[in-house]
N, C-alpha and C positions, 0 to 999 in steps of 0.2 A: 629507467628512472623509476624510483619507488614512490608511491603515493600514500599519504597518511591522513588520518583524522585525529586531531588532538582534542581531547575532551577536558575542559576545565570545570571542575565541580564548584558548587557554592562555597566550599570550604577552602578553595584555592588549590586543591590537589589536581595534578595533571596526569593523564594517561594518553599514550599514543597507540593507535591501532592501524596496522597496514590495511590498505584496500586490496583485497584479494580478488582477482578476476576483473571483468569489465565493469562491474557495478557492485554496490553494497548498500544495504539498508541500515539505518540507525534508529534505535528505539529502545523502549524499556522492556520489550518482550525478550524472553530467553531464546527465541528462534530468530531474532534479528541478527543480521550479519555482524553488527557491532552493538552488543547488548549493554545498556546502562540502566539496570533495574533501580538504582537509587534515584534516578532523575524521574520522579513520578509525574512531572509536568509534561513528559514526552508521551506521544501516542505509542501503541505497541510497536509500530514501525513508522517513525515520524518523517524521516527523510530518505530519499534515494540519491546516492552520490555516484556519478559515472565519470571517471577520468576521460579527458579528451586530449591528452598530450600536453605539450608545453603551454598551450594557450589557456588552459584551465580545466574546469570540470563542470558538468551539468548537475544541477541540484534541484530536486523537486520536493515539495512538502505535500504530505497526504491531505486529501480533501477532508474538510470538516474537522481539522485539528482544533482542539479546545484552546490550546496555547499557541499563539502565532509565532512563526519564525521571523526574526528581525535581522535585516542586513543593513548596517549603518543606520539603525534606529527606525527603519521603515519595514512594514510587512513585506515578506518575500514569499512568492508562490513557487516559481520555477524559472530557470534560465541558466545560461552560462556565467560563470564567475571566475575570476583569476585565482591562481594559487596564492594563498595567504589570506583569503577572505575569512571573515569571522562572522558567525551566526550566533545570535542570542535566542534561547528558547527558555523562557522563565528564568531560573537561576543558573542554567547550564549554558556554557559557551562551547561552541564547536569551531575548530579551525580546520580548513582543508589545506594541506601542505604537501610539498614535495620532500624528498629526503633531506634536502639542504635547508629546510625550514621555511618560515613565512617570509613574505616581502617585508622590507624595512618600512617602518612607519613613515608615511608621507610619500612613498614611492608610488608612482602611477604607471599606467600601461605606457609602452613605448609609442613614439609618434607613428611608427609604421603600423602598430597594432590598432591605434586610434583610427588611422585612415582606412584600414581594412574593415574595422567595425562600422564606420560611417558608410562605407560602400555597401556592406552587407545589409545594414539597416535600410538603406535606400532601395536596394534591390527587393528586400522583403516587403517594404511598403508598396512598391510598384506592383509586385506579384499579387499582394493582397487586394489592391484596388482592381487589378485586372481580372482576378479570379475570386472575388469575394463570395459569389453565390455558390461556388463549389467547395468552399472551405468547411472542414469539419467543425461543427458547432462546439463551443466551449461549455464546460460544466460550471463556470464561475457563477457564484450566487446560489448554486444548488447544493443542498446538503444531502449526502448519501444517507439512506435510512440505516438504523441500527440493525445488524444482522439477526439478532435474536429478540427483537422487540415483540411483545405479546405472545411469547412462546407458551403453548398449552402444556402445562405440567400436571394436569389432573390425571387421576387414574382411570383409564377408559373401562367401560363396562363390557361384559360379555364373557362367555365361557373360555374363549381363546386369549383373553387378556389377563392372564395371571401374571404376577410379577416375574416368575422365571421365564415365561414365554416372551414378555416384552423385553427382558434383558437379552434373550437370545437374538431377537430381531435387532436390538440396538447394536450388539456386537457385529452382526452380519453387515449392517449398514456402515458401521465404523470401519470395518475391514476394507470396504470398497471406496472409501471417500477419496483416496488418492487418484482414482480413476474417474469418479463422478462426484464433484463437490457437493451437489444437492444431497447425496446420501450422507455426507458428514453432518450437515445441518439437521437432517432427519434423525440421525443417531443421537445427537445431543438432546433432541426432544424426547426420544424414547428412553434414554438413560434417566432423564428427569421424571418421566412418567413411572418408570420402574421403581425409582426411589420413593415416589408418592405411594405406589402400591405396597411396597415393602414396609413403609412406615405404618400404613393402615392395618397391615397384618401383624404389627408388633415386632418386625424384624429390623431393628435399628442398625445393626451391623451391616447388612446388605444394603440398606438405604444409604448409609454413609459411603459405602463403596461405589454405588451408582452415582452419587453426587460428585464424588472425586473424578470418576470417568468423565462425567458430563463437563465439569469445570476444565479438565485437561484439554479435551477436544475442542471446547468452545474457545479457549485461549489460542489454540493453534489456528482455528478457522478465522477468528477475528484478526489475528496478526496477518494471516494470508490475505484476508479481505483488504486490509489497509495497504499491504505491499502491492497487491495487484492494481489498486487504484493509482498508486504512485507510478508503477510501470506503464500503465495505460497512458497516463499523462505524458510521460517521457516519450513513449513511442509515437504519440500523435504529434508532439513538438518536433521530433526529428523525422517524421513522415516514414516511420518503419511500420508499414501497414500490415505486414504479416504478424509482427509482435503485437500490434494493437488488436488484430482479430483474435489472437490467442487469448489476450486478457479479457476482451469483451465476452467471448465464449465462456470463460471461466466465471466471470462476475455474474452473468445471466444465469448460469447454473446455480451459483450460491444464493441468489436472491429470488429464485423461482417461487418460493413460498410467500413472498411479500406482496403487498398491494401493488398491482401493476399500474395503478393510476398515480402512484408517487412521481413527482416531477423529475427526480433524479433517475428513476428507473425508465421513465419515458425517454429521457435523454440517452440513457444507455442503449435502449433498443434502437433508436435512430442512429446512434454512433456505430452500433454493431453492423447494421446494414451498410452504412457508408464505408467503414474501413474494410469490411469483407469484400465489397465491390472493388475497392482500390487494390486490395491484396490479390484478388483474382486477375485484375488487369496486369499487375506486376508479373504474376506467374505466367500469363499468356504471352506477354512480350518476351519473356525469357526462353520460351519453348520454340 
């Protein structure tokens, strides 16, 4: 069975995009799995969509999205939805479909599915009440900090802080960011500092080149920042503790330079310890 996302723009035009692999992100970023650059109300990576067979798909909205995701007119954060569900994000409509198309208007889930859902919800409620103290805490109500807030773009002083030397350090950090995300954030800062130094020295061409490098890398990192928050939310919801541990590791690396007393970062650190312990337990039981 092929899974699709149908995008309906504000002018009524429609495009269908296949969902490749186990999941896909949707956003205005060029690195989103399904990129909709004209939909400016979307975040860089606004949604994560993960097909779950005939029953439907899992959909998650990135934390802190400025434009809410609406399902049947109500704000939607994350959860399982049936095929044919329609989401509104500002002026953009997204439909999750199978290859045969959306459900007919007015069709609802089958009685068998309703009974299964009721049973599942009952079991989840029982489990929650029995194990509430051990549940991973939610980030609901917490806003993740901006990744590049308060970035120091000033030209540093000192004999080793010439514009070419700062540029060299920026390239070195930028080359390593795929292995250590904190280096990518540092590279953006260094590129912007190099631009300031080049400007002060009257070298406008190199300053423009450094700003371009900084903008490009910052866009990649901000997109990855949003996508990782979505993947973390999904991993926690489905109790995939290994995946959750990977995402918390990455997010902690990316935000290492920010104020550790930020409430969302404090939540991230607690969640990291929790999901890592659960991931270790899963590993030990398999050995």
